[in-house]
N, C-alpha and C positions, 0 to 999 in steps of 0.2 A: 271382880275388876273395874277399875276406876275408869269412869268414862273418861272421853278427849272432849275437852270444849269444844262448839262450835267456833270455826273464824269469824271475827265479827264482819259484816258485812261494810264493804268498801266502796265509796264514791267521791265524786269531787263536782264541785260546781264551777263553772268558766263564764266568765262574760263572751258572748259569739251570738251575732245576727241581733245585737241591740236588745239581748236580754240575759239573765243567767240561766244557762242551760245546765241539767244535772247531766254527769256524765258516770254512766253504768261501767263499772270496774269488773273485769274478768280473770282470773289467775288461771295461768296453763303452766303447767309443769314442763310441758315438752315445748313450746315457746321458746325461741332463741332471738326474738327482737318484738319490740313494741308494735303492735297492729291497730291504728285506726279505722274504725268502719262508722258509717250511720246506718241504724235500722231504721228503715221505711217503715216498716209495719209498727214498732214502739214511736217512732220521730224522735228517738235519742242518740248519742253517740255511744259507741261502745270502744274502751278501750282494754285491748288486752296485753296482761303483763307476764313476762317472765316469772315463775314462782319466787325468785329472791329480789326483784326490783322493786324499789321502795316508790311511795307512792309522789314522793317529791320527784324523782326523775320521769314519773307518769306526768304530774301537772308542767314540768318543762317541756317534755314531748308536745303535749297537748298545745303549749303555746308556739311553740314553734311550725304546730302546720294550724295556727288559728284561720288564715286566709282560707287555707283549702277547706277546715270544717266550716265554716261560715257560708261559703259558695254552695256547699252541699246542704246545709239546713235551708238554704234560702229555695231549692230546687225541689225539696219536699212538698208534696201536695198538703194543703192545707186539711186538718185533723177533721173527720166526719163520725164522731162517737154515735153510736146506735141510741138516740132517744124518741119520745112518744111525738108523733108529727113528723119525725124527721124522715128522710127520703135518701134511699141508696140503690144503687143497681143491681137488678137481678136477671142475669141472663141476658141484660143490656137493656132490659125496659124498668124504668122508674117503679121503686117498692115505696110506698109509706108504711110506716110504723105506726099500730093503733095499738097501744095499750090498754089492757082492761084485767080489771082485779079478778079473784078467785082463781079456782083450779082449771084445769084443761089441757089442751094440747092446741101448739102453735099452728094456725089455720093460714091457708093462702085463698086470697079470692081475686078474680079480675074485674077492674071497674074503670070502665072506659078505656085510657090511654095508659093506665098505671094498674099495679097491683095493690092491695092493700095487706100487709101481713099483722094478721091479729094475734099477740102475745100475752097469754094470763100469766098471773103469778103479781108478787110483789116486784116494785120500781128498781130493787138494787139488783134483783136478778134480770134484769131486761134484756143487759147486755150479750150475759152469757147463754140464755136461753136462744137468743137470735143467732150467735155465733155456732152454737150446738145444731141448730136447725140447718144451717148453711152447710155445714161440714157432712150433714147426710143427704141433703140435696147433693151436693158437690159429688159424693160417694156414688151415689145414684147416677148421674148423669155420665163419669166419668168410669164407672161400671160397665154400663152400654158402649160409650164409645169406643173402650180400650178392646171390649168382645169383639166388635165388628170388626175393627182394623186387625185385629189379632187373627181371626178368622182370614180376613183376606191375604194377610202375609203368610198364614201357617204354622204361625207360633204361639205358645202359650207362657203368659207370665208366671213367675213362680208368685207373684202375689200384688196387691195395689195397697199403698198406704196413701192417707190422706191428710194432710196437717199444714203449717204453715211456715213452710221454710223460707229463710231469710235474704237468700241470694240467687235463686232459681224457681221456675215457674214448676218446674217437671224435672226428674233423674230418671234413671234406669241403672240398677246395682250390677256387678259382675254376676251376682247369680240371679238377676232376673226381676229382682223386686221393684215394681214402678212405682215411684212417690210423686205426689201432684199438692198444689197448694190446692187449700177449699175456695182460696179467691176466685178461682178460674169459674165459679158459678155464677159471679157477678157480670163477668163479661159478655157479650154475643155468644150464642152456642156456636158460632162455626169455630171461634177462638180457643174455648174447649176442646171440641173434634180436633182441631190442630195440634194441640199440646200432646194429647192422646196418641194421634197417628206421629206425632216425633219421638215419643217414648217408646213405644212399638216400635219403629224401625229400629230403634237400638240393640233390641234383642237379637238382629240380625246383626247390624253393624254397629260395633260399638265405639265409634266416632264420628267425625262431623265430612266425612270424604265425599267423595262423587259419587260412590254408590249409596251410601247413607241416604244422600239427598235425592239421587233417582228413587229410591224405596220412598221417602216423603211425599215426592210428586206424585208417585202410583199411588199410594194412600189417599192424598188430600192434594189434587191438583191447584186449588184454589188457596194453598198453603201461603204464598207470598201476601194474599190481602190479610189473614188473620196475623202474619208475621208483623205488618204493617199496622195493625192496629194496636198489638200488645206493645211495641216499641214506644208507640205515641200514647197509648192509655193506660199502659201497666202502672206506671208513679200514682195515677188517681186510684187503682184499686186498693195498693197499700194501706191507704189512709183510711180508706171504710173500716169503723168500729174502732179508728184509734181513738183513746181520750183527748181531748183538748188540753 
């Protein structure tokens, strides 16, 4: 049987925010209209096109929405790539990256007012090793927080997933699977704990009505402080590890 060639990757370049910006093009057979959004983790615009929409129409759509796009790009936090000597927040505390050659495991040490993360291996694998380590740390923190809140509520989640969702910090599926962003491990612990309480509360109330918020209040009486922090500081977390 003859193989079907893969469709060539589609992309556009557009002048926005004083520079030429690559636009990621995604085709969606179920899409009925063009959708433009900015991926905060990538720091790039993403344009979703219905299957039969041409790139020319996509470019015209971009130009009609250029003012909105420029404003959204200006609101992005500056990219903060992982690099030797760089600093990123870990559980709300500055963490300095220390690259070292040779084999071994990633280790964390507390020094005075900051952490030091020692990362072995070749430089080209530095960012990936840090990201993988942060995902493991996030899972550990989230599993503990979810277990505590789930016991208090008398419910058991069907599972816990940790990834890098683009539009939300956490979610609860109809089957009771909780999904979280690994970036929560960058924030102060009370923020991660609030998100765990928030999604656990959805195991009982799959909405954001008064009963739901009463459950969140019961699980985390200080949740409003964490929500305020996330609304203000969440954008910066999306830039951590993002290439310049």
